[in-house]
NUVO-599196 format. One record per residue (C-alpha): residue in one letter; y, z, x. Coordinates in steps of 0.05 Angstrom, whole numbers, plus 5000, padded with zeros to 4 digits. Example, Ala and Ser with C-alpha at 12.3 -4.5 7.8 and 13.67 -1.06 7.14 Angstrom:
// NUVO-599196
a491051565246s497951435273
This chain:
// NUVO-599196
x500150045004x506649805029x512850235023x516349744974x509849874932x510650644937x517850564923x516450164858x511150674837x516051224847x521150914792x519651064726x517950524683x523250624634x528250534689x525449964714x526249604647x532949874643x534649464714x530748834688x534948854626x542048994658x539748354713x538847974648x544848174621x548948034676x545747334690x547747204611x554847424623x554747004685x551546414643x556846494586x562646514636x560445934682x559645484609x566845794591x569445554658x566044944654x568344764579x576245014597x575444464661x572443974609x578044104564x583844164617x580543374634x584643154576x582442524532x579441884558x585741474579x582440834533x589140564509x591140534583x584640144594x585039704546x592239444571x591438704591x594738084604x598537674553x593637114548x596036444503x590136044474x589235414438x586735324366x579435324389x580335994436x581135614504x586035944552x592235604561x595936044606x596236774618x601337294644x600737794693x601338484676x608338824692x605839144755x603438454774x595738524758x591238024732x586838334677x584837834621x580538154562x572337914557x567437934515x560837934548x557037564491x561436994481x565637034552x561037104610x554436724629x548737104619x545436994687x551737454712x550138024672x542237904685x544037994756x550138544750x544839034707x539138964752x543739114814x547839564787x544839914727x538239774705x537440274649x544240104628x542240084552x537240634547x541241264590x546541614562x552541514615x547141854671x541341574704x537942154735x531941714766x537841324795x541341924828x534742124857x532841494888x539541424919x539042224941x532441974975x534641405002x539741815039x535142355069x530141775096x534541355118x541241765146x545741235107x547341025034x542740465014x544440444943x549740834892x547141314843x553141084787x552240784736x556440184699x558840774656x560941304707x563340604750x568440564691x570341294686x572841254759x575840554746x580540934694x581541474734x581541244808x581341794863x582241594932x576842094965x569842134946x567442894937x562143284893x568143464845x570242664833x563342534822x562643164767x568442864744x565742164735x559142494702x563742854646x568142144638x561241794623x558542294576x564242214534x565441464539x558241424514x559841894459x565641464438x564240744452x558140274441x554739984503x557539334483x565339584488x563339944549x560739324588x566438954561x571439464591x567739534661x568438744662x575138774642x577239334699x572439174757x576239034822x576138334846x580938364909x588638444914x591538394843x585138044802x581838574752x575438264713x570837804715x575137274678x581437364730x576037264782x572636684757x579136284748x582336534810x575836404850x572835794821x578135564773x573435594711x571636104660x565536574673x562136234617x557035794666x556736044729x551935834783x547036304811x550836344878x557436444840x554936924798x551737404861x558337304897x561537584836x556438094827x558438394907x565838294899x567338994860x562639384919x568039334968x574038844939x578538824994x573938685051x570138165018x576637764985x575537004990x582236805013x581337305067x574337475093x569736955063x563937155107x563637805094x563937555019x557637165037x554737695073x554738125006x553237574959x546737425004x544738105002x544838094932x540937524925x535437874969x535738484931x534838044866x528437734896x525238404908x526738554835x524037964810x529737744773x530237024814x525336664850x525136614930x526635924921x533435994870x535836474928x535136034978x539235544954x544335964936x544636285003x545935405025x552935504980x559335565018x563936045006x570935785024x577236175035x581335994970x584736194912x586335814857x593035854804x590736094739x591335544685x598535354661x598134854601x603434734551x607535274594x614835084546x609335324484x606935974519x614336164536x616536114468x610336484436x611636984495x619137104468x615937054388x610937444384x611338154425x606338564392x599338214408x595838064479x592737504457x597136914424x593636324385x596735624387x595435074335x594434624403x588534294426x588234434503x584033734511x589833394476x595533754513x592033664585x591532914569x598632844547x601833284601x598332804646x600932264616x608432434616x607932574693x604731964706x609831484664x616831984687x614131844761x614131084749x620431144720x624631444763x625932164796x631232434750x627232204679x623332664641x619232564578x617932944514x612132904463x610433214408x603733064373x602933384299x596833394248x599433074183x595433434139x597034074155x603134024203x600234424265x602534234324x596933934371x600233754434x608334034457x609633694526x616233954533x617733574608x614633224656x613733674707x614734444683x616134624763x620233954778x626534264790x630733624797x627833364732x629934014702x622134184679x623334784643x628234524599x624634404531x625933684512x622533664448x627534174430x634333844457x638833544414x639832854430x641832264398x636431914352x639131124359x635230774311x630231254293x633031524229x633430734199x625930824165x629631454125x634730974105x630330394077x626330944045x632131204000x633930453980x626730363960x627731043926x633330833890x630230133867x635929703888x631729333939x625129223954x620929034024x620328324004x628028333977x632327814024x638328144060x643527834104x645227984178x652027744192x657827984212x661428544169x666329054174x666929774138x674429914147x674529914224x667730014235x664129294258x656329434278x652728904315x646328834337x642829094400x642228304424x649728134400x646527674363x645227554287x638727344242x641827084178x638327204116x631327554124x626728004081x627628674081x621628904117x623128434172x629928774181x627529374192x621429194238x627128834280x631129484275x637328974256x643429424256x647629014202x642529114146x642129844157x648730064152x649029594087x643430024063x646130664085x653230404057x649930423988x645430973992x650231444023x651531774093x651932454063x646232284008x641532054083x644032804114x642333314054x635632924044x633933004119x636833684118x632233804052x625433584093x627134034149x630633674196x637133924227x642033394237x648233634280x654133214274x660833234325x665033784309x669133724249x666533104230x661632894174x656532464155x658831754162x655531074170x654931134249x650131644230x645331034214x645530784291x644931384326x651631824313x648632504301x643632954339x637133144325x631033454366x624733064378x620833674342x625133544279x624432844274x617132874286x616033244231x620732824182x616332214203x609232644193x612532584114x612331874109x603731804117x603932424072x606631994024x613532304022x611833094032x613833414097x609234014117x613034434159x610634504230x606335024260x605835334335x603636004325x597636184286x598936834256x594437294213x597537354146x601136694156x605536634093x604035924052x607635424078x610335034012x611934234027x618733944034x620333333993x623132744040x621532133995x618631883937x611331733947x612231023932x618230953971x614331384030x608230814029x612930244026x616830474096x609730654126x606630014106x613029664138x612330014203x604929884202x607029134215x613529334276x611928824336x608129374385x609429324463x606828824500x598828874507x597929334450x594529224379x597829004324x597329324253x593829914285x599830484289x605930544243x611430664295x619730564306x623830524371x630630754384x635630744437x642431184444x648830914459x649730854536x642330854550x641831584548x635631674507x629631274492x624931374434x618431184399x615431604338x609231274304x603931594258x596931374232x593231644168x591532364221x596832444265x604632344284x606432354356x613732254386x615932134455x622532204476x624531904548x631232004583x635432444640x635633164615x642433234642x644732744584x647532214641x645731424626x640131104650x641130284653x636129914625x632730524586x630830234517x625830554471x621629944463x620329894539x620630594560x617531024502x613830534453x608330444509x607931184529x606931234452x601530784442x598531004501x598431744479x594431484413x589531114456x588331734499x586632174438x579831824441x580331674361x580631034323x587231044290x586631284211x588230854163x594530964114x594231254050x592630733993x599030503948x600231043888x600630783820x605830423803x607730133866x610429433854x607628903912x610328263898x612227663941x620727533940x618927013886x615827453837x620028013842x624628153784x631327753791x635628393818x630528583875x630127883899x636527963935x640628523960x647728453946x652928993973x657129253907x663428923941x660528303934x659028253860x663427743828x666127913758x668727363711x671927423645x672228043606x666028323640x665029073655x662029413721x654829693698x655830433688x650930923649x655131223599x648831813575x646132203605x652032463653x651132493723x648933133745x648333413674x642533973645x638833603584x634434013543x629233513521x623634003507x619833993448x618734453385x612534643415x615834803480x609934493518x611433733521x618633343524x621432873478x624432223490x630232193529x636831613507x639431193566x645130893546x649230313593x655429983590x657929363624x653228963669x649328293665x643328243625x636928223636x637628983656x631129453690x630630123679x628030543742x625931323727x625231673801x625130913831x620130663790x621030103738x619230373668x621529663634x628029323613x634629443573x635629023514x642028763475x643129453449x643529743520x640330293513x632930523523x628731133500x624731383563x619131943568x621132513623x616432543681x617333353676x621533973679x626633923745x631233383771x630432693750x633732093779x635431523727x637230833758x638730143717x639729523752x642428863720x641728103733x647328093794x643328703833x648629113808x645729863796x648530543771x644031233780x644931893761x641232433762x639532963718x635733653707x631333633644x629734363617
């Protein structure tokens, strides 16, 4: 028996039991205090900094989610949002999980097997062979970086890992890791790294690229491709060897991947539609992802077209292009300049928003209003001869006159005198108000009112607004306001009225026959060109049944460019733009019901030839044609007793020469007999335009409101 046994035997059993209970109580108190201390420490850590972790670079994407442009964060870092399921190559994820965290989807933030393996490797080899941190623990370290490694830092990561697993799903944790992982310099996240090092999104990566991206975050600064490509290659090869050991890839595939060189490079981030992106960033301030209506493929194609054509035209020339979808009004391409970074061409100035003289591009709307009013038809004859309006005497571009020509020919050849004569009959103020009603903001010189000169470019307009107006022609007179930024909950955009459907169809049908530029196919695209005074602006706007494209060519500073003509400089760009869409031009809509399609000989007598009001010759007691009832601008109560239908409306006429033709909203509804009155059926509530034409071509029009 030992001395301790003797002492133990000497201690009464009751006292020994008290000591055991005291020791147990002491241990319990220590455990409780330790738990309280640990709990207090955990509480002192505060909540997870998830809000800061979710801060990313603002990205601008196209209608299909493809990246157009990204903006660096305020501190200069590139950190792009990513979704592992849709944005990342599955092969990369296979390597990442195999190399970093094989049991990612089964553990609760900490992998005891990985920690044990790392500790054993450290003891047996004397250095760190593999880390024991899970992806969740690495994410915790990225969210709260620490300069030094310590047991305290590791415990901190463990606690945060458990918190992350409790608050987020596995997919959310993986997405955050792929967003925050460092890849050298100011690059964070798989998307930023793939774009900077490979020039592409990480959706489809080669084995060599995937292994390289797995290796970089382990030591991002010492393996940067733009500084240490040799170190990056060695790290990549180690990842490949490890994956062969893990049987995730074959030795043959690894051998081929190792043969791929690692180049010292860093590529620029995508920068499509820079003007649109700038505008979107200034407009939308509450979203990290801004979606535009643009199509990245078409945008890239038209940017290259503008760059190449501007280079051929001269060092100071810039080009603006806008392409829109007729049906929706969505802008599909927006090229603000020939080169965003070319200071000599003022590349950062968006020429699609610059107010410039439109030249002859407003003429189709003059003819459209003339068709709408019913005093002229595309096959009517009109004189192209010298004429003077007070002190204003318009001349044609080539300083010649064509004589008597069909109206359609006058528009196709862009003759100035017929256009001004029609504008004089339509009214410059009416043209201005109708275009403004359709969303086209016309800018007149200071203290001036709309005049005849606006028909030849004496007014300012932007390419954006001009394209919007032209897109209403293939829509048969209704304009869809253009949209370039997609937002959730966008209000329904009500269509704007441009022209009567028949008049719009007639204008489109006429422009479809315009002579195309050299080597282009006829009757495929309806288009119009324009050249501003002094050869400062060259324009061409065209459309098919699907799309409208507008082109502006000129110097951003407004200086003249000798020989800069719409037909020579802008029209070839327009036709090339349509060709580069890769789609066969869609046909224009069919003629609406009630459209008068006839040769000149079969037209009603008043429509066979246009005669300006000042040329009408009256003899004897003949009086000028005048609509006596209803009065212009009046309101007419024509609703029947049941309140659902409208009773016939009488129209009374004085003067004029029989036979007379009655038109309602530009459509002929019959003749007015010797009693000089006619009953018409109102088309419905709202404004109605009533026109009467006599045998000499004289006409009178009133607009009334049916109630």
